DRENVEXMAR-70035 format. One record per residue: residue number from 1; residue in three letters; x, y negated, z negated of N, C-alpha, C in turn. Coordinates in Angstrom, 2 decimals. Layout:
! DRENVEXMAR-70035
[NUM, ALA, [X, Y, Z], [X, Y, Z], [X, Y, Z]] ...
//
This chain:
! DRENVEXMAR-70035
[1, MET, [-18.03, -59.72, -13.55], [-18.88, -60.67, -14.26], [-18.10, -61.98, -14.38]] [2, ALA, [-18.48, -62.97, -13.60], [-17.81, -64.25, -13.64], [-18.33, -65.07, -14.82]] [3, ALA, [-17.42, -65.57, -15.60], [-17.81, -66.39, -16.75], [-16.63, -67.27, -17.13]] [4, VAL, [-16.92, -68.34, -17.81], [-15.87, -69.19, -18.33], [-15.25, -68.49, -19.53]] [5, VAL, [-13.96, -68.30, -19.48], [-13.26, -67.63, -20.57], [-13.02, -68.65, -21.67]] [6, LYS, [-13.61, -68.40, -22.83], [-13.48, -69.31, -23.96], [-12.30, -68.96, -24.85]] [7, VAL, [-12.01, -67.66, -24.94], [-10.97, -67.18, -25.85], [-9.92, -66.42, -25.04]] [8, LYS, [-8.66, -66.82, -25.17], [-7.59, -66.13, -24.46], [-7.57, -64.66, -24.84]] [9, GLY, [-7.15, -63.85, -23.92], [-7.07, -62.43, -24.17], [-6.28, -61.74, -23.08]] [10, ILE, [-6.51, -60.47, -22.93], [-5.81, -59.64, -21.95], [-6.80, -59.25, -20.87]] [11, ALA, [-6.46, -59.55, -19.61], [-7.31, -59.20, -18.49], [-7.21, -57.69, -18.22]] [12, LEU, [-8.37, -57.04, -18.25], [-8.42, -55.59, -18.00], [-9.52, -55.28, -17.01]] [13, ASP, [-9.28, -54.25, -16.19], [-10.30, -53.74, -15.28], [-11.18, -52.78, -16.06]] [14, LEU, [-12.45, -53.15, -16.21], [-13.41, -52.31, -16.92], [-14.59, -52.06, -15.99]] [15, GLY, [-14.73, -50.83, -15.55], [-15.86, -50.49, -14.70], [-15.83, -51.20, -13.36]] [16, GLY, [-14.66, -51.47, -12.83], [-14.54, -52.08, -11.51], [-14.56, -53.60, -11.51]] [17, ALA, [-14.66, -54.23, -12.66], [-14.62, -55.69, -12.76], [-13.55, -56.08, -13.77]] [18, THR, [-12.98, -57.26, -13.59], [-11.95, -57.73, -14.50], [-12.58, -58.58, -15.60]] [19, PHE, [-12.25, -58.23, -16.83], [-12.73, -58.94, -18.01], [-11.53, -59.38, -18.83]] [20, VAL, [-11.64, -60.54, -19.47], [-10.61, -60.99, -20.39], [-11.04, -60.55, -21.79]] [21, VAL, [-10.27, -59.62, -22.35], [-10.59, -59.03, -23.65], [-9.79, -59.77, -24.71]] [22, PRO, [-10.47, -60.58, -25.53], [-9.77, -61.30, -26.60], [-9.64, -60.42, -27.84]] [23, PRO, [-8.78, -60.82, -28.77], [-8.74, -60.09, -30.04], [-10.04, -60.32, -30.81]] [24, LEU, [-10.31, -59.46, -31.75], [-11.50, -59.60, -32.59], [-11.49, -60.91, -33.37]] [25, SER, [-12.66, -61.45, -33.60], [-12.76, -62.60, -34.50], [-12.59, -62.08, -35.93]] [26, LEU, [-12.32, -62.96, -36.86], [-12.18, -62.55, -38.26], [-13.50, -61.98, -38.80]] [27, GLY, [-14.62, -62.54, -38.36], [-15.92, -62.03, -38.80], [-16.14, -60.61, -38.35]] [28, ALA, [-15.80, -60.33, -37.09], [-15.94, -58.97, -36.57], [-14.97, -58.03, -37.26]] [29, LEU, [-13.75, -58.52, -37.50], [-12.76, -57.70, -38.20], [-13.26, -57.33, -39.59]] [30, GLU, [-13.86, -58.28, -40.27], [-14.41, -58.02, -41.60], [-15.49, -56.93, -41.54]] [31, GLN, [-16.36, -57.02, -40.54], [-17.44, -56.04, -40.39], [-16.92, -54.64, -40.05]] [32, LEU, [-15.86, -54.59, -39.26], [-15.35, -53.31, -38.74], [-14.11, -52.80, -39.47]] [33, GLN, [-13.66, -53.54, -40.48], [-12.38, -53.25, -41.11], [-12.24, -51.80, -41.59]] [34, GLU, [-13.24, -51.27, -42.24], [-13.15, -49.91, -42.77], [-12.98, -48.89, -41.65]] [35, SER, [-13.79, -49.00, -40.60], [-13.68, -48.02, -39.52], [-12.40, -48.23, -38.71]] [36, LEU, [-11.95, -49.47, -38.58], [-10.71, -49.71, -37.85], [-9.49, -49.20, -38.61]] [37, SER, [-9.54, -49.27, -39.93], [-8.39, -48.83, -40.72], [-8.16, -47.33, -40.60]] [38, SER, [-9.21, -46.59, -40.27], [-9.05, -45.14, -40.10], [-9.06, -44.73, -38.63]] [39, PHE, [-9.00, -45.71, -37.72], [-9.05, -45.40, -36.29], [-7.75, -44.75, -35.84]] [40, SER, [-7.89, -43.58, -35.21], [-6.72, -42.88, -34.70], [-6.82, -42.61, -33.20]] [41, GLY, [-7.98, -42.93, -32.61], [-8.14, -42.71, -31.18], [-8.56, -41.30, -30.83]] [42, ASP, [-9.03, -40.55, -31.80], [-9.46, -39.17, -31.57], [-10.79, -39.17, -30.81]] [43, VAL, [-10.74, -38.87, -29.52], [-11.94, -38.92, -28.68], [-12.90, -37.76, -28.94]] [44, THR, [-12.50, -36.82, -29.77], [-13.41, -35.72, -30.11], [-14.23, -36.04, -31.35]] [45, ASP, [-13.95, -37.18, -31.97], [-14.64, -37.60, -33.19], [-15.65, -38.69, -32.82]] [46, LYS, [-16.93, -38.41, -33.03], [-17.99, -39.35, -32.67], [-17.81, -40.71, -33.33]] [47, ALA, [-17.39, -40.73, -34.59], [-17.19, -41.98, -35.31], [-16.05, -42.80, -34.70]] [48, GLN, [-15.01, -42.13, -34.24], [-13.87, -42.82, -33.62], [-14.30, -43.46, -32.29]] [49, VAL, [-15.09, -42.74, -31.52], [-15.59, -43.26, -30.25], [-16.48, -44.47, -30.51]] [50, ALA, [-17.36, -44.36, -31.51], [-18.25, -45.47, -31.86], [-17.44, -46.69, -32.30]] [51, THR, [-16.37, -46.48, -33.03], [-15.52, -47.58, -33.47], [-14.90, -48.29, -32.27]] [52, ALA, [-14.41, -47.52, -31.31], [-13.82, -48.12, -30.10], [-14.85, -48.95, -29.36]] [53, ILE, [-16.05, -48.44, -29.21], [-17.11, -49.17, -28.50], [-17.51, -50.42, -29.27]] [54, ASP, [-17.73, -50.27, -30.58], [-18.15, -51.41, -31.41], [-17.10, -52.51, -31.42]] [55, ALA, [-15.84, -52.14, -31.54], [-14.77, -53.13, -31.58], [-14.64, -53.84, -30.24]] [56, ALA, [-14.69, -53.09, -29.16], [-14.60, -53.69, -27.83], [-15.80, -54.60, -27.57]] [57, HIS, [-16.98, -54.16, -27.97], [-18.17, -54.99, -27.78], [-18.06, -56.29, -28.57]] [58, ALA, [-17.62, -56.21, -29.81], [-17.48, -57.40, -30.64], [-16.47, -58.38, -30.01]] [59, ALA, [-15.38, -57.86, -29.49], [-14.37, -58.72, -28.87], [-14.89, -59.33, -27.57]] [60, LEU, [-15.46, -58.49, -26.71], [-15.92, -58.97, -25.42], [-17.05, -60.00, -25.53]] [61, ARG, [-17.87, -59.88, -26.56], [-18.96, -60.85, -26.74], [-18.44, -62.26, -26.93]] [62, ARG, [-17.19, -62.39, -27.35], [-16.62, -63.74, -27.52], [-16.53, -64.47, -26.19]] [63, ASN, [-16.28, -63.75, -25.11], [-16.19, -64.36, -23.78], [-17.43, -64.07, -22.92]] [64, TYR, [-18.15, -63.01, -23.23], [-19.31, -62.59, -22.43], [-20.48, -62.32, -23.37]] [65, PRO, [-21.11, -63.36, -23.91], [-22.14, -63.21, -24.94], [-23.32, -62.33, -24.54]] [66, ALA, [-23.61, -62.24, -23.26], [-24.77, -61.45, -22.81], [-24.44, -59.97, -22.63]] [67, MET, [-23.18, -59.60, -22.75], [-22.78, -58.21, -22.52], [-23.34, -57.32, -23.63]] [68, THR, [-23.97, -56.23, -23.23], [-24.57, -55.32, -24.20], [-23.59, -54.23, -24.62]] [69, ARG, [-23.88, -53.61, -25.73], [-23.06, -52.50, -26.21], [-23.07, -51.36, -25.20]] [70, GLU, [-24.22, -51.14, -24.57], [-24.35, -50.07, -23.57], [-23.44, -50.33, -22.37]] [71, GLU, [-23.36, -51.59, -21.94], [-22.47, -51.94, -20.83], [-21.02, -51.68, -21.20]] [72, VAL, [-20.67, -52.02, -22.41], [-19.30, -51.79, -22.88], [-19.02, -50.30, -22.95]] [73, ALA, [-19.96, -49.54, -23.47], [-19.79, -48.09, -23.59], [-19.57, -47.44, -22.23]] [74, GLU, [-20.25, -47.94, -21.21], [-20.10, -47.39, -19.86], [-18.78, -47.83, -19.22]] [75, ALA, [-18.28, -49.00, -19.58], [-17.06, -49.53, -18.97], [-15.79, -48.92, -19.54]] [76, ILE, [-15.86, -48.43, -20.76], [-14.68, -47.84, -21.40], [-14.69, -46.34, -21.18]] [77, GLY, [-13.54, -45.83, -20.78], [-13.40, -44.39, -20.57], [-12.12, -43.88, -21.19]] [78, LEU, [-11.89, -42.63, -21.04], [-10.66, -42.03, -21.57], [-9.43, -42.67, -20.94]] [79, ASP, [-9.59, -43.16, -19.72], [-8.46, -43.73, -19.00], [-8.05, -45.11, -19.50]] [80, ASN, [-8.97, -45.84, -20.14], [-8.63, -47.19, -20.54], [-8.88, -47.50, -22.02]] [81, MET, [-9.30, -46.51, -22.79], [-9.63, -46.75, -24.19], [-8.44, -47.30, -24.98]] [82, VAL, [-7.26, -46.77, -24.76], [-6.08, -47.23, -25.49], [-5.77, -48.68, -25.12]] [83, ASP, [-5.84, -49.01, -23.83], [-5.57, -50.38, -23.40], [-6.59, -51.35, -23.99]] [84, VAL, [-7.85, -50.94, -24.03], [-8.90, -51.79, -24.58], [-8.65, -52.03, -26.07]] [85, MET, [-8.34, -50.98, -26.81], [-8.12, -51.13, -28.24], [-6.87, -51.95, -28.52]] [86, GLU, [-5.84, -51.82, -27.70], [-4.64, -52.65, -27.87], [-4.99, -54.12, -27.66]] [87, ALA, [-5.84, -54.41, -26.68], [-6.26, -55.79, -26.43], [-7.09, -56.32, -27.58]] [88, VAL, [-8.02, -55.52, -28.06], [-8.91, -55.90, -29.15], [-8.12, -56.18, -30.43]] [89, MET, [-7.08, -55.41, -30.66], [-6.30, -55.54, -31.89], [-5.04, -56.40, -31.70]] [90, ASP, [-4.97, -57.14, -30.61], [-3.81, -58.00, -30.33], [-3.88, -59.26, -31.18]] [91, VAL, [-3.90, -59.06, -32.48], [-4.11, -60.14, -33.44], [-3.08, -61.25, -33.31]] [92, SER, [-1.83, -60.90, -33.16], [-0.77, -61.90, -33.08], [-0.65, -62.50, -31.69]] [93, GLY, [-1.32, -61.90, -30.72], [-1.19, -62.36, -29.35], [0.09, -61.89, -28.69]] [94, LEU, [0.83, -61.01, -29.36], [2.12, -60.57, -28.86], [2.00, -59.89, -27.49]] [95, LYS, [1.07, -58.95, -27.36], [0.92, -58.24, -26.08], [0.49, -59.22, -24.99]] [96, ARG, [-0.48, -60.10, -25.32], [-0.95, -61.08, -24.34], [0.18, -61.98, -23.89]] [97, LYS, [1.00, -62.46, -24.84], [2.10, -63.35, -24.51], [3.13, -62.65, -23.63]] [98, GLN, [3.37, -61.37, -23.89], [4.30, -60.61, -23.05], [3.76, -60.48, -21.64]] [99, LEU, [2.45, -60.19, -21.52], [1.83, -60.08, -20.19], [1.85, -61.41, -19.45]] [100, GLU, [1.55, -62.50, -20.15], [1.56, -63.82, -19.52], [2.96, -64.17, -19.02]] [101, ALA, [3.96, -63.86, -19.80], [5.33, -64.16, -19.41], [5.72, -63.35, -18.17]] [102, ALA, [5.31, -62.09, -18.14], [5.64, -61.22, -17.02], [4.88, -61.59, -15.75]] [103, GLU, [3.64, -62.07, -15.92], [2.79, -62.35, -14.75], [2.68, -63.84, -14.44]] [104, GLY, [3.19, -64.70, -15.30], [3.08, -66.12, -15.09], [1.70, -66.66, -15.38]] [105, ALA, [1.22, -66.47, -16.61], [-0.13, -66.89, -17.05], [-1.19, -66.34, -16.12]] [106, GLY, [-2.41, -66.79, -16.21], [-3.45, -66.30, -15.31], [-4.76, -66.13, -16.00]] [107, PRO, [-5.48, -65.02, -15.73], [-6.83, -64.85, -16.23], [-6.99, -64.88, -17.73]] [108, GLY, [-5.94, -64.57, -18.47], [-6.04, -64.56, -19.91], [-6.03, -65.95, -20.52]] [109, GLU, [-5.84, -66.98, -19.70], [-5.82, -68.34, -20.22], [-7.22, -68.86, -20.48]] [110, GLY, [-7.34, -69.71, -21.49], [-8.63, -70.31, -21.81], [-8.82, -71.64, -21.18]] 
//
């Protein structure tokens, strides 16, 4: 999905396409704070899976406003859920900055 990246983030392959996953906005964090505070990544817990999808959708909408929750749910799997959540929760930009330094900037730039 080609789009102008408005918010810096971490470039991840989701469903065969590369997306720049920014950290959550403060508004989204406020909405999801309770479920995120108890997030452990337990894929056998329906609420945990829903939290991962909701958080990723909220973050991705910052760069891809037309992306639906269903598209996000299909793009995230057991193989990339941890990477997606790390990108979504990269509040300080520490992980992004480490990746940019290692790769020499790139898709995560705004």
